[in-house]
Biopython code that builds the backbone (N, CA, C, O; Angstrom):
import numpy as np
from Bio.PDB.StructureBuilder import StructureBuilder

atoms = [
    (1, "MET", "N", (121.247, 91.885, 71.979)),
    (1, "MET", "CA", (122.284, 91.693, 70.989)),
    (1, "MET", "C", (123.642, 91.762, 71.684)),
    (1, "MET", "O", (123.970, 92.759, 72.328)),
    (2, "ALA", "N", (124.397, 90.734, 71.553)),
    (2, "ALA", "CA", (125.682, 90.634, 72.232)),
    (2, "ALA", "C", (126.778, 91.293, 71.399)),
    (2, "ALA", "O", (126.769, 91.243, 70.169)),
    (3, "LEU", "N", (127.708, 91.902, 72.098)),
    (3, "LEU", "CA", (128.849, 92.520, 71.429)),
    (3, "LEU", "C", (129.900, 91.459, 71.133)),
    (3, "LEU", "O", (130.025, 90.491, 71.883)),
    (4, "PRO", "N", (130.660, 91.626, 70.046)),
    (4, "PRO", "CA", (131.706, 90.636, 69.747)),
    (4, "PRO", "C", (132.814, 90.692, 70.791)),
    (4, "PRO", "O", (133.047, 91.720, 71.428)),
    (5, "ARG", "N", (133.481, 89.568, 70.946)),
    (5, "ARG", "CA", (134.584, 89.512, 71.903)),
    (5, "ARG", "C", (135.748, 90.348, 71.395)),
    (5, "ARG", "O", (135.954, 90.441, 70.185)),
    (6, "PRO", "N", (136.511, 90.954, 72.289)),
    (6, "PRO", "CA", (137.691, 91.700, 71.844)),
    (6, "PRO", "C", (138.703, 90.758, 71.194)),
    (6, "PRO", "O", (138.899, 89.627, 71.638)),
    (7, "SER", "N", (139.330, 91.247, 70.148)),
    (7, "SER", "CA", (140.312, 90.435, 69.428)),
    (7, "SER", "C", (141.677, 90.572, 70.072)),
    (7, "SER", "O", (142.000, 91.584, 70.694)),
    (8, "SER", "N", (142.458, 89.538, 69.907)),
    (8, "SER", "CA", (143.823, 89.578, 70.423)),
    (8, "SER", "C", (144.726, 90.213, 69.368)),
    (8, "SER", "O", (144.355, 90.266, 68.195)),
    (9, "PRO", "N", (145.895, 90.691, 69.760)),
    (9, "PRO", "CA", (146.832, 91.248, 68.784)),
    (9, "PRO", "C", (147.247, 90.226, 67.728)),
    (9, "PRO", "O", (147.487, 90.588, 66.576)),
    (10, "LYS", "N", (147.334, 88.953, 68.113)),
    (10, "LYS", "CA", (147.690, 87.918, 67.134)),
    (10, "LYS", "C", (146.621, 87.815, 66.053)),
    (10, "LYS", "O", (146.933, 87.684, 64.870)),
    (11, "ALA", "N", (145.373, 87.874, 66.464)),
    (11, "ALA", "CA", (144.282, 87.784, 65.494)),
    (11, "ALA", "C", (144.286, 89.008, 64.580)),
    (11, "ALA", "O", (144.021, 88.901, 63.383)),
    (12, "LEU", "N", (144.586, 90.156, 65.149)),
    (12, "LEU", "CA", (144.653, 91.379, 64.349)),
    (12, "LEU", "C", (145.765, 91.282, 63.304)),
    (12, "LEU", "O", (145.550, 91.626, 62.142)),
    (13, "LEU", "N", (146.940, 90.820, 63.703)),
    (13, "LEU", "CA", (148.051, 90.683, 62.758)),
    (13, "LEU", "C", (147.750, 89.640, 61.694)),
    (13, "LEU", "O", (148.077, 89.836, 60.523)),
    (14, "ALA", "N", (147.130, 88.536, 62.088)),
    (14, "ALA", "CA", (146.784, 87.503, 61.116)),
    (14, "ALA", "C", (145.779, 88.040, 60.103)),
    (14, "ALA", "O", (145.884, 87.773, 58.906)),
    (15, "ASP", "N", (144.814, 88.791, 60.591)),
    (15, "ASP", "CA", (143.820, 89.379, 59.692)),
    (15, "ASP", "C", (144.473, 90.394, 58.749)),
    (15, "ASP", "O", (144.134, 90.454, 57.567)),
    (16, "LEU", "N", (145.400, 91.182, 59.270)),
    (16, "LEU", "CA", (146.106, 92.167, 58.444)),
    (16, "LEU", "C", (146.963, 91.481, 57.380)),
    (16, "LEU", "O", (147.021, 91.940, 56.239)),
    (17, "ARG", "N", (147.626, 90.386, 57.749)),
    (17, "ARG", "CA", (148.428, 89.636, 56.771)),
    (17, "ARG", "C", (147.544, 89.043, 55.674)),
    (17, "ARG", "O", (147.899, 89.078, 54.496)),
    (18, "ALA", "N", (146.411, 88.509, 56.063)),
    (18, "ALA", "CA", (145.500, 87.932, 55.069)),
    (18, "ALA", "C", (144.990, 89.017, 54.117)),
    (18, "ALA", "O", (144.870, 88.794, 52.913)),
    (19, "PHE", "N", (144.700, 90.166, 54.662)),
    (19, "PHE", "CA", (144.247, 91.277, 53.823)),
    (19, "PHE", "C", (145.359, 91.707, 52.865)),
    (19, "PHE", "O", (145.097, 91.978, 51.693)),
    (20, "ALA", "N", (146.599, 91.771, 53.359)),
    (20, "ALA", "CA", (147.727, 92.201, 52.534)),
    (20, "ALA", "C", (148.023, 91.197, 51.426)),
    (20, "ALA", "O", (148.425, 91.589, 50.331)),
    (21, "ARG", "N", (147.830, 89.907, 51.697)),
    (21, "ARG", "CA", (148.098, 88.891, 50.674)),
    (21, "ARG", "C", (147.113, 88.970, 49.513)),
    (21, "ARG", "O", (147.442, 88.582, 48.392)),
    (22, "GLU", "N", (145.931, 89.459, 49.769)),
    (22, "GLU", "CA", (144.919, 89.545, 48.717)),
    (22, "GLU", "C", (145.172, 90.713, 47.764)),
    (22, "GLU", "O", (144.648, 90.724, 46.650)),
    (23, "ARG", "N", (145.949, 91.671, 48.177)),
    (23, "ARG", "CA", (146.175, 92.871, 47.365)),
    (23, "ARG", "C", (147.268, 92.638, 46.339)),
    (23, "ARG", "O", (148.249, 91.939, 46.592)),
    (24, "ARG", "N", (147.075, 93.240, 45.178)),
    (24, "ARG", "CA", (148.075, 93.157, 44.112)),
    (24, "ARG", "C", (149.087, 94.289, 44.287)),
    (24, "ARG", "O", (148.802, 95.272, 44.972)),
    (25, "PRO", "N", (150.276, 94.157, 43.667)),
    (25, "PRO", "CA", (151.311, 95.191, 43.847)),
    (25, "PRO", "C", (150.873, 96.583, 43.389)),
    (25, "PRO", "O", (151.216, 97.577, 44.029)),
    (26, "HIS", "N", (150.127, 96.664, 42.299)),
    (26, "HIS", "CA", (149.731, 97.994, 41.834)),
    (26, "HIS", "C", (148.766, 98.662, 42.819)),
    (26, "HIS", "O", (148.697, 99.890, 42.876)),
    (27, "GLN", "N", (148.031, 97.877, 43.585)),
    (27, "GLN", "CA", (147.148, 98.461, 44.594)),
    (27, "GLN", "C", (147.960, 99.038, 45.751)),
    (27, "GLN", "O", (147.591, 100.061, 46.327)),
    (28, "TRP", "N", (149.063, 98.378, 46.084)),
    (28, "TRP", "CA", (149.924, 98.908, 47.140)),
    (28, "TRP", "C", (150.584, 100.213, 46.700)),
    (28, "TRP", "O", (150.705, 101.159, 47.478)),
    (29, "ILE", "N", (151.006, 100.245, 45.437)),
    (29, "ILE", "CA", (151.629, 101.472, 44.921)),
    (29, "ILE", "C", (150.616, 102.616, 44.947)),
    (29, "ILE", "O", (150.946, 103.733, 45.346)),
    (30, "ALA", "N", (149.394, 102.336, 44.524)),
    (30, "ALA", "CA", (148.357, 103.367, 44.532)),
    (30, "ALA", "C", (148.046, 103.817, 45.959)),
    (30, "ALA", "O", (147.831, 105.004, 46.205)),
    (31, "ALA", "N", (148.023, 102.878, 46.889)),
    (31, "ALA", "CA", (147.744, 103.229, 48.287)),
    (31, "ALA", "C", (148.856, 104.102, 48.863)),
    (31, "ALA", "O", (148.592, 105.071, 49.575)),
    (32, "ILE", "N", (150.095, 103.748, 48.550)),
    (32, "ILE", "CA", (151.225, 104.540, 49.054)),
    (32, "ILE", "C", (151.196, 105.945, 48.454)),
    (32, "ILE", "O", (151.417, 106.929, 49.159)),
    (33, "LEU", "N", (150.922, 106.035, 47.153)),
    (33, "LEU", "CA", (150.831, 107.355, 46.518)),
    (33, "LEU", "C", (149.676, 108.168, 47.099)),
    (33, "LEU", "O", (149.792, 109.381, 47.276)),
    (34, "ALA", "N", (148.569, 107.502, 47.393)),
    (34, "ALA", "CA", (147.417, 108.201, 47.959)),
    (34, "ALA", "C", (147.726, 108.761, 49.344)),
    (34, "ALA", "O", (147.118, 109.744, 49.767)),
    (35, "ILE", "N", (148.649, 108.151, 50.034)),
    (35, "ILE", "CA", (149.040, 108.650, 51.358)),
    (35, "ILE", "C", (150.142, 109.700, 51.236)),
    (35, "ILE", "O", (150.115, 110.712, 51.937)),
    (36, "VAL", "N", (151.107, 109.466, 50.354)),
    (36, "VAL", "CA", (152.277, 110.347, 50.252)),
    (36, "VAL", "C", (151.923, 111.712, 49.657)),
    (36, "VAL", "O", (152.422, 112.734, 50.126)),
    (37, "MET", "N", (151.077, 111.739, 48.641)),
    (37, "MET", "CA", (150.792, 113.016, 47.972)),
    (37, "MET", "C", (150.183, 114.061, 48.910)),
    (37, "MET", "O", (150.676, 115.189, 48.928)),
    (38, "PRO", "N", (149.151, 113.757, 49.684)),
    (38, "PRO", "CA", (148.639, 114.779, 50.608)),
    (38, "PRO", "C", (149.652, 115.163, 51.684)),
    (38, "PRO", "O", (149.693, 116.312, 52.122)),
    (39, "VAL", "N", (150.469, 114.196, 52.108)),
    (39, "VAL", "CA", (151.488, 114.509, 53.110)),
    (39, "VAL", "C", (152.489, 115.511, 52.541)),
    (39, "VAL", "O", (152.887, 116.453, 53.227)),
    (40, "VAL", "N", (152.892, 115.311, 51.295)),
    (40, "VAL", "CA", (153.832, 116.240, 50.655)),
    (40, "VAL", "C", (153.204, 117.632, 50.540)),
    (40, "VAL", "O", (153.869, 118.639, 50.782)),
    (41, "ILE", "N", (151.940, 117.683, 50.175)),
    (41, "ILE", "CA", (151.262, 118.980, 50.058)),
    (41, "ILE", "C", (151.182, 119.668, 51.417)),
    (41, "ILE", "O", (151.440, 120.867, 51.519)),
    (42, "LEU", "N", (150.829, 118.926, 52.453)),
    (42, "LEU", "CA", (150.742, 119.517, 53.789)),
    (42, "LEU", "C", (152.104, 119.993, 54.284)),
    (42, "LEU", "O", (152.205, 121.055, 54.898)),
    (43, "VAL", "N", (153.143, 119.218, 54.020)),
    (43, "VAL", "CA", (154.495, 119.637, 54.415)),
    (43, "VAL", "C", (154.886, 120.898, 53.649)),
    (43, "VAL", "O", (155.512, 121.797, 54.209)),
    (44, "GLY", "N", (154.518, 120.965, 52.371)),
    (44, "GLY", "CA", (154.803, 122.167, 51.586)),
    (44, "GLY", "C", (154.115, 123.395, 52.158)),
    (44, "GLY", "O", (154.722, 124.461, 52.253)),
    (45, "PHE", "N", (152.850, 123.251, 52.542)),
    (45, "PHE", "CA", (152.144, 124.373, 53.164)),
    (45, "PHE", "C", (152.793, 124.758, 54.493)),
    (45, "PHE", "O", (152.914, 125.941, 54.811)),
    (46, "TYR", "N", (153.202, 123.770, 55.253)),
    (46, "TYR", "CA", (153.835, 124.056, 56.538)),
    (46, "TYR", "C", (155.142, 124.825, 56.341)),
    (46, "TYR", "O", (155.395, 125.815, 57.028)),
    (47, "LEU", "N", (155.960, 124.372, 55.410)),
    (47, "LEU", "CA", (157.231, 125.053, 55.166)),
    (47, "LEU", "C", (157.010, 126.451, 54.601)),
    (47, "LEU", "O", (157.742, 127.382, 54.936)),
    (48, "ASP", "N", (156.003, 126.599, 53.748)),
    (48, "ASP", "CA", (155.720, 127.909, 53.174)),
    (48, "ASP", "C", (155.212, 128.878, 54.233)),
    (48, "ASP", "O", (155.486, 130.076, 54.158)),
    (49, "SER", "N", (154.484, 128.379, 55.207)),
    (49, "SER", "CA", (153.963, 129.267, 56.246)),
    (49, "SER", "C", (155.070, 129.789, 57.146)),
    (49, "SER", "O", (154.902, 130.811, 57.812)),
    (50, "ARG", "N", (156.191, 129.102, 57.171)),
    (50, "ARG", "CA", (157.309, 129.542, 57.998)),
    (50, "ARG", "C", (158.193, 130.550, 57.274)),
    (50, "ARG", "O", (159.085, 131.142, 57.882)),
    (51, "THR", "N", (157.954, 130.748, 55.983)),
    (51, "THR", "CA", (158.740, 131.688, 55.199)),
    (51, "THR", "C", (158.154, 133.083, 55.368)),
    (51, "THR", "O", (156.955, 133.289, 55.182)),
    (52, "ASN", "N", (158.995, 134.024, 55.715)),
    (52, "ASN", "CA", (158.528, 135.393, 55.916)),
    (52, "ASN", "C", (158.555, 136.117, 54.581)),
    (52, "ASN", "O", (159.620, 136.449, 54.061)),
    (53, "ILE", "N", (157.380, 136.357, 54.036)),
    (53, "ILE", "CA", (157.313, 137.030, 52.743)),
    (53, "ILE", "C", (156.811, 138.459, 52.874)),
    (53, "ILE", "O", (156.650, 139.156, 51.872)),
    (54, "ALA", "N", (156.568, 138.894, 54.086)),
    (54, "ALA", "CA", (156.105, 140.266, 54.293)),
    (54, "ALA", "C", (157.267, 141.232, 54.058)),
    (54, "ALA", "O", (158.414, 140.916, 54.374)),
    (55, "PRO", "N", (156.971, 142.402, 53.508)),
    (55, "PRO", "CA", (158.053, 143.367, 53.297)),
    (55, "PRO", "C", (158.597, 143.871, 54.634)),
    (55, "PRO", "O", (157.888, 143.912, 55.639)),
    (56, "GLY", "N", (159.842, 144.243, 54.616)),
    (56, "GLY", "CA", (160.471, 144.755, 55.831)),
    (56, "GLY", "C", (160.020, 146.171, 56.141)),
    (56, "GLY", "O", (159.204, 146.758, 55.430)),
    (57, "GLU", "N", (160.564, 146.692, 57.201)),
    (57, "GLU", "CA", (160.212, 148.051, 57.597)),
    (57, "GLU", "C", (160.736, 149.051, 56.575)),
    (57, "GLU", "O", (161.808, 148.865, 55.999)),
    (58, "GLN", "N", (159.967, 150.112, 56.359)),
    (58, "GLN", "CA", (160.388, 151.166, 55.454)),
    (58, "GLN", "C", (160.398, 152.486, 56.214)),
    (58, "GLN", "O", (159.471, 152.804, 56.958)),
    (59, "LEU", "N", (161.456, 153.232, 56.009)),
    (59, "LEU", "CA", (161.524, 154.568, 56.582)),
    (59, "LEU", "C", (161.083, 155.568, 55.527)),
    (59, "LEU", "O", (161.572, 155.552, 54.398)),
    (60, "ILE", "N", (160.172, 156.422, 55.900)),
    (60, "ILE", "CA", (159.689, 157.447, 54.986)),
    (60, "ILE", "C", (160.025, 158.796, 55.610)),
    (60, "ILE", "O", (159.571, 159.132, 56.704)),
    (61, "TYR", "N", (160.826, 159.546, 54.889)),
    (61, "TYR", "CA", (161.237, 160.851, 55.377)),
    (61, "TYR", "C", (160.312, 161.917, 54.810)),
    (61, "TYR", "O", (159.982, 161.901, 53.624)),
    (62, "VAL", "N", (159.904, 162.827, 55.652)),
    (62, "VAL", "CA", (159.049, 163.928, 55.219)),
    (62, "VAL", "C", (159.703, 165.237, 55.631)),
    (62, "VAL", "O", (160.493, 165.298, 56.573)),
    (63, "GLU", "N", (159.353, 166.266, 54.903)),
    (63, "GLU", "CA", (159.872, 167.587, 55.245)),
    (63, "GLU", "C", (158.824, 168.328, 56.058)),
    (63, "GLU", "O", (157.626, 168.235, 55.791)),
    (64, "ASN", "N", (159.288, 169.052, 57.039)),
    (64, "ASN", "CA", (158.397, 169.818, 57.892)),
    (64, "ASN", "C", (158.489, 171.286, 57.477)),
    (64, "ASN", "O", (159.575, 171.867, 57.461)),
    (65, "TRP", "N", (157.357, 171.872, 57.148)),
    (65, "TRP", "CA", (157.342, 173.249, 56.665)),
    (65, "TRP", "C", (156.667, 174.156, 57.686)),
    (65, "TRP", "O", (155.840, 173.731, 58.493)),
    (66, "ARG", "N", (157.055, 175.410, 57.611)),
    (66, "ARG", "CA", (156.394, 176.407, 58.464)),
    (66, "ARG", "C", (154.958, 176.595, 57.981)),
    (66, "ARG", "O", (154.677, 176.468, 56.790)),
    (67, "ALA", "N", (154.083, 176.887, 58.876)),
    (67, "ALA", "CA", (152.676, 177.075, 58.519)),
    (67, "ALA", "C", (152.435, 178.425, 57.856)),
    (67, "ALA", "O", (151.441, 178.596, 57.151)),
    (68, "ASP", "N", (153.330, 179.385, 58.073)),
    (68, "ASP", "CA", (153.099, 180.738, 57.543)),
    (68, "ASP", "C", (153.901, 181.019, 56.267)),
    (68, "ASP", "O", (154.220, 182.175, 55.987)),
    (69, "ARG", "N", (154.230, 179.989, 55.496)),
    (69, "ARG", "CA", (154.970, 180.212, 54.246)),
    (69, "ARG", "C", (154.084, 180.926, 53.237)),
    (69, "ARG", "O", (152.868, 180.734, 53.203)),
    (70, "THR", "N", (154.714, 181.744, 52.426)),
    (70, "THR", "CA", (153.959, 182.442, 51.385)),
    (70, "THR", "C", (153.902, 181.574, 50.138)),
    (70, "THR", "O", (154.660, 180.614, 49.999)),
    (71, "ASP", "N", (153.000, 181.920, 49.237)),
    (71, "ASP", "CA", (152.882, 181.178, 47.985)),
    (71, "ASP", "C", (154.165, 181.282, 47.166)),
    (71, "ASP", "O", (154.553, 180.328, 46.491)),
    (72, "ALA", "N", (154.812, 182.424, 47.223)),
    (72, "ALA", "CA", (156.056, 182.612, 46.474)),
    (72, "ALA", "C", (157.142, 181.664, 46.986)),
    (72, "ALA", "O", (157.896, 181.101, 46.192)),
    (73, "GLU", "N", (157.224, 181.488, 48.296)),
    (73, "GLU", "CA", (158.209, 180.559, 48.862)),
    (73, "GLU", "C", (157.896, 179.118, 48.443)),
    (73, "GLU", "O", (158.799, 178.340, 48.137)),
    (74, "ILE", "N", (156.624, 178.783, 48.435)),
    (74, "ILE", "CA", (156.220, 177.433, 48.039)),
    (74, "ILE", "C", (156.593, 177.178, 46.584)),
    (74, "ILE", "O", (157.154, 176.132, 46.256)),
    (75, "ILE", "N", (156.282, 178.134, 45.714)),
    (75, "ILE", "CA", (156.582, 177.985, 44.288)),
    (75, "ILE", "C", (158.087, 177.908, 44.065)),
    (75, "ILE", "O", (158.550, 177.114, 43.246)),
    (76, "ALA", "N", (158.851, 178.719, 44.780)),
    (76, "ALA", "CA", (160.314, 178.689, 44.638)),
    (76, "ALA", "C", (160.860, 177.321, 45.051)),
    (76, "ALA", "O", (161.729, 176.771, 44.373)),
    (77, "GLN", "N", (160.361, 176.774, 46.147)),
    (77, "GLN", "CA", (160.825, 175.461, 46.602)),
    (77, "GLN", "C", (160.421, 174.373, 45.605)),
    (77, "GLN", "O", (161.186, 173.441, 45.358)),
    (78, "GLN", "N", (159.230, 174.490, 45.039)),
    (78, "GLN", "CA", (158.791, 173.511, 44.048)),
    (78, "GLN", "C", (159.682, 173.542, 42.813)),
    (78, "GLN", "O", (159.981, 172.497, 42.235)),
    (79, "LYS", "N", (160.108, 174.735, 42.406)),
    (79, "LYS", "CA", (161.004, 174.846, 41.252)),
    (79, "LYS", "C", (162.354, 174.204, 41.550)),
    (79, "LYS", "O", (162.933, 173.535, 40.694)),
    (80, "ILE", "N", (162.848, 174.408, 42.762)),
    (80, "ILE", "CA", (164.126, 173.792, 43.158)),
    (80, "ILE", "C", (163.990, 172.268, 43.158)),
    (80, "ILE", "O", (164.854, 171.555, 42.647)),
    (81, "ASP", "N", (162.897, 171.786, 43.737)),
    (81, "ASP", "CA", (162.672, 170.335, 43.797)),
    (81, "ASP", "C", (162.501, 169.744, 42.398)),
    (81, "ASP", "O", (163.008, 168.658, 42.116)),
    (82, "GLN", "N", (161.788, 170.455, 41.524)),
    (82, "GLN", "CA", (161.572, 169.969, 40.159)),
    (82, "GLN", "C", (162.888, 169.916, 39.397)),
    (82, "GLN", "O", (163.125, 168.974, 38.640)),
    (83, "ALA", "N", (163.741, 170.907, 39.585)),
    (83, "ALA", "CA", (165.042, 170.914, 38.907)),
    (83, "ALA", "C", (165.888, 169.728, 39.374)),
    (83, "ALA", "O", (166.550, 169.076, 38.566)),
    (84, "ALA", "N", (165.864, 169.453, 40.667)),
    (84, "ALA", "CA", (166.626, 168.314, 41.189)),
    (84, "ALA", "C", (166.068, 166.999, 40.640)),
    (84, "ALA", "O", (166.825, 166.084, 40.315)),
    (85, "LYS", "N", (164.751, 166.913, 40.541)),
    (85, "LYS", "CA", (164.118, 165.702, 40.014)),
    (85, "LYS", "C", (164.490, 165.494, 38.546)),
    (85, "LYS", "O", (164.798, 164.376, 38.132)),
    (86, "GLU", "N", (164.460, 166.561, 37.771)),
    (86, "GLU", "CA", (164.823, 166.464, 36.353)),
    (86, "GLU", "C", (166.291, 166.090, 36.187)),
    (86, "GLU", "O", (166.644, 165.339, 35.277)),
    (87, "LYS", "N", (167.143, 166.613, 37.063)),
    (87, "LYS", "CA", (168.572, 166.283, 37.006)),
    (87, "LYS", "C", (168.778, 164.790, 37.279)),
    (87, "LYS", "O", (169.556, 164.129, 36.590)),
    (88, "ARG", "N", (168.073, 164.264, 38.291)),
    (88, "ARG", "CA", (168.177, 162.827, 38.586)),
    (88, "ARG", "C", (167.666, 161.991, 37.417)),
    (88, "ARG", "O", (168.268, 160.975, 37.070)),
    (89, "ALA", "N", (166.558, 162.416, 36.809)),
    (89, "ALA", "CA", (165.992, 161.675, 35.676)),
    (89, "ALA", "C", (166.951, 161.694, 34.487)),
    (89, "ALA", "O", (167.111, 160.683, 33.803)),
    (90, "ALA", "N", (167.588, 162.839, 34.238)),
    (90, "ALA", "CA", (168.536, 162.941, 33.126)),
    (90, "ALA", "C", (169.747, 162.040, 33.374)),
    (90, "ALA", "O", (170.239, 161.392, 32.450)),
    (91, "GLU", "N", (170.222, 161.998, 34.604)),
    (91, "GLU", "CA", (171.365, 161.141, 34.937)),
    (91, "GLU", "C", (170.997, 159.670, 34.757)),
    (91, "GLU", "O", (171.784, 158.886, 34.226)),
    (92, "ARG", "N", (169.815, 159.308, 35.195)),
    (92, "ARG", "CA", (169.364, 157.917, 35.038)),
    (92, "ARG", "C", (169.227, 157.567, 33.556)),
    (92, "ARG", "O", (169.595, 156.469, 33.137)),
    (93, "GLN", "N", (168.701, 158.494, 32.771)),
    (93, "GLN", "CA", (168.566, 158.256, 31.338)),
    (93, "GLN", "C", (169.947, 158.101, 30.697)),
    (93, "GLN", "O", (170.138, 157.256, 29.822)),
    (94, "ARG", "N", (170.903, 158.916, 31.132)),
    (94, "ARG", "CA", (172.260, 158.810, 30.605)),
    (94, "ARG", "C", (172.858, 157.447, 30.931)),
    (94, "ARG", "O", (173.535, 156.848, 30.096)),
    (95, "GLN", "N", (172.609, 156.956, 32.148)),
    (95, "GLN", "CA", (173.128, 155.645, 32.535)),
    (95, "GLN", "C", (172.513, 154.535, 31.679)),
    (95, "GLN", "O", (173.202, 153.601, 31.270)),
    (96, "PHE", "N", (171.213, 154.647, 31.414)),
    (96, "PHE", "CA", (170.570, 153.643, 30.573)),
    (96, "PHE", "C", (171.080, 153.710, 29.136)),
    (96, "PHE", "O", (171.235, 152.675, 28.488)),
    (97, "GLN", "N", (171.340, 154.906, 28.638)),
    (97, "GLN", "CA", (171.881, 155.036, 27.288)),
    (97, "GLN", "C", (173.278, 154.427, 27.211)),
    (97, "GLN", "O", (173.631, 153.800, 26.213)),
    (98, "LYS", "N", (174.068, 154.613, 28.261)),
    (98, "LYS", "CA", (175.403, 154.017, 28.308)),
    (98, "LYS", "C", (175.284, 152.489, 28.302)),
    (98, "LYS", "O", (176.024, 151.804, 27.596)),
    (99, "LEU", "N", (174.356, 151.969, 29.087)),
    (99, "LEU", "CA", (174.133, 150.525, 29.130)),
    (99, "LEU", "C", (173.650, 150.011, 27.774)),
    (99, "LEU", "O", (174.041, 148.930, 27.333)),
    (100, "GLU", "N", (172.807, 150.789, 27.128)),
    (100, "GLU", "CA", (172.295, 150.416, 25.808)),
    (100, "GLU", "C", (173.436, 150.300, 24.800)),
    (100, "GLU", "O", (173.466, 149.376, 23.988)),
    (101, "LYS", "N", (174.367, 151.241, 24.859)),
    (101, "LYS", "CA", (175.511, 151.192, 23.943)),
    (101, "LYS", "C", (176.409, 150.000, 24.251)),
    (101, "LYS", "O", (176.942, 149.369, 23.338)),
    (102, "GLN", "N", (176.577, 149.692, 25.532)),
    (102, "GLN", "CA", (177.412, 148.555, 25.911)),
    (102, "GLN", "C", (176.807, 147.235, 25.437)),
    (102, "GLN", "O", (177.526, 146.328, 25.017)),
    (103, "LEU", "N", (175.488, 147.137, 25.508)),
    (103, "LEU", "CA", (174.820, 145.899, 25.111)),
    (103, "LEU", "C", (174.554, 145.842, 23.611)),
    (103, "LEU", "O", (174.181, 144.793, 23.085)),
    (104, "GLY", "N", (174.741, 146.954, 22.929)),
    (104, "GLY", "CA", (174.536, 146.988, 21.487)),
    (104, "GLY", "C", (173.074, 146.929, 21.086)),
    (104, "GLY", "O", (172.722, 146.323, 20.074)),
    (105, "ILE", "N", (172.245, 147.546, 21.864)),
    (105, "ILE", "CA", (170.806, 147.532, 21.565)),
    (105, "ILE", "C", (170.469, 148.680, 20.635)),
    (105, "ILE", "O", (169.309, 148.850, 20.259)),
]
sb = StructureBuilder()
sb.init_structure("model")
sb.init_model(0)
sb.init_chain("A")
sb.init_seg("    ")
for serial, (resi, resn, name, xyz) in enumerate(atoms, 1):
    if name == "N":
        sb.init_residue(resn, " ", resi, " ")
    sb.init_atom(name, np.array(xyz, "f"), 0.0, 1.0, " ", f" {name:<3s}", serial, name[0])
structure = sb.get_structure()
């Protein structure tokens, strides 16, 4: 079985022109859309992959306590911390109440 002869570029262009003449305009539009839509999706994925959406570094501060603290010292410190926490919560609530009055809610 013999292989076909290689085609010349002129024959390739002539064949491509003949193929293009047979197609209707709506087929060309569909073909262009079929090519453009996946390209747009791939470009979107590429651009999204370059966006850094990971959270930044966070500093977490901890308190270092002595190992030989008594229960009374621990309870006293907890009471101090709780009072400070309640004070912050009350201040935040006051700010929200002020905002509520300003907005007329």
